[in-house]
C-alpha positions in Angstrom: 61.5 120.0 67.4 63.3 121.1 70.5 64.0 124.8 70.6 66.4 126.3 73.2 66.5 130.1 73.5 68.7 131.9 75.9 69.0 135.6 76.6 72.1 136.9 78.4 74.0 140.0 79.2 77.3 138.3 78.4 79.1 139.7 75.4 78.6 138.3 71.9 82.3 137.3 71.6 81.7 134.5 74.1 78.8 133.0 72.1 80.9 131.1 69.6 79.6 128.7 66.8 81.3 125.9 68.9 79.1 126.8 71.9 75.9 126.8 69.8 76.9 123.3 68.4 77.6 122.0 71.9 74.2 123.2 73.2 72.5 121.6 70.1 74.2 118.3 70.8 73.4 118.4 74.5 69.7 119.2 73.8 69.4 116.4 71.4 71.1 114.0 73.8 69.1 114.9 76.9 65.8 114.8 75.1 66.5 111.8 73.0 65.6 113.7 69.8 67.3 113.9 66.4 69.7 116.8 66.3 68.4 117.6 62.8 65.3 119.1 64.6 67.1 121.0 67.3 67.2 124.8 67.1 69.4 126.9 69.4 69.0 130.7 69.7 71.4 132.6 72.0 70.9 136.4 72.3 73.9 138.1 73.9 74.5 141.7 75.0 71.1 142.1 76.6 70.5 144.8 79.2 69.8 142.5 82.2 70.1 142.4 85.9 69.6 139.5 88.3 69.4 139.9 92.1 69.8 143.7 91.6 73.3 143.4 90.0 74.5 143.5 86.4 76.9 140.6 86.6 76.7 137.7 84.1 73.1 136.4 84.1 70.6 134.8 81.8 67.2 133.4 81.2 66.3 130.5 78.9 63.5 128.4 77.6 63.6 124.8 76.4 60.5 123.9 74.3 60.0 120.3 73.1 57.2 118.0 72.0 57.6 115.6 74.9 60.8 114.8 76.8 60.3 117.5 79.4 58.4 117.7 82.6 58.6 116.4 86.1 61.8 114.9 87.4 63.3 114.8 83.9 63.7 118.6 84.1 66.3 118.3 86.9 68.6 116.2 84.7 68.0 118.6 81.8 68.8 121.6 84.1 72.0 119.9 85.3 73.4 119.5 81.8 72.4 122.9 80.5 73.4 124.9 83.6 76.9 123.2 83.6 77.4 123.9 79.9 76.4 127.6 80.2 78.5 128.1 83.3 81.6 126.5 81.7 81.3 128.6 78.5 79.6 131.9 79.5 80.6 132.1 83.2 77.1 132.4 84.5 76.6 130.9 87.9 73.6 128.6 88.5 72.1 131.1 90.9 72.1 133.8 88.2 69.9 132.2 85.6 66.6 130.6 85.0 65.6 128.0 82.5 62.0 127.2 81.8 60.9 123.9 80.4 57.8 123.8 78.2 56.1 120.7 76.8 54.6 122.0 73.6 51.7 120.2 71.8 52.5 118.7 68.4 49.7 120.8 66.9 51.1 124.0 68.3 54.4 124.2 66.3 55.1 123.9 62.6 58.1 122.9 60.6 58.5 122.7 56.8 55.0 124.3 56.3 53.0 122.0 58.6 52.5 121.2 62.3 53.9 118.0 63.8 50.4 116.7 64.6 
């Protein structure tokens, strides 16, 4: 049930269906989860600043039942930061990604929780 959400001030024309598919594939791969459960949500054109400037920046959250935490997050960050930099032009020092290990009873799909 991984969910990756990313808010950015980059324009919507750079957030292509191909980028969303690539993020979905990377999330499935790094978390060892079926892509059929991965949801990607990118919100462009946000009014944002980072370090006091309005250059390209973003903030993201990766939620998953397991697969995140500790040293694993460094590998996840490496893959996601590289993909976002390559496609949206956001430098690594202008974005944050938070990793959240969500309990199976705390998220629902198809009318029921995963617990």
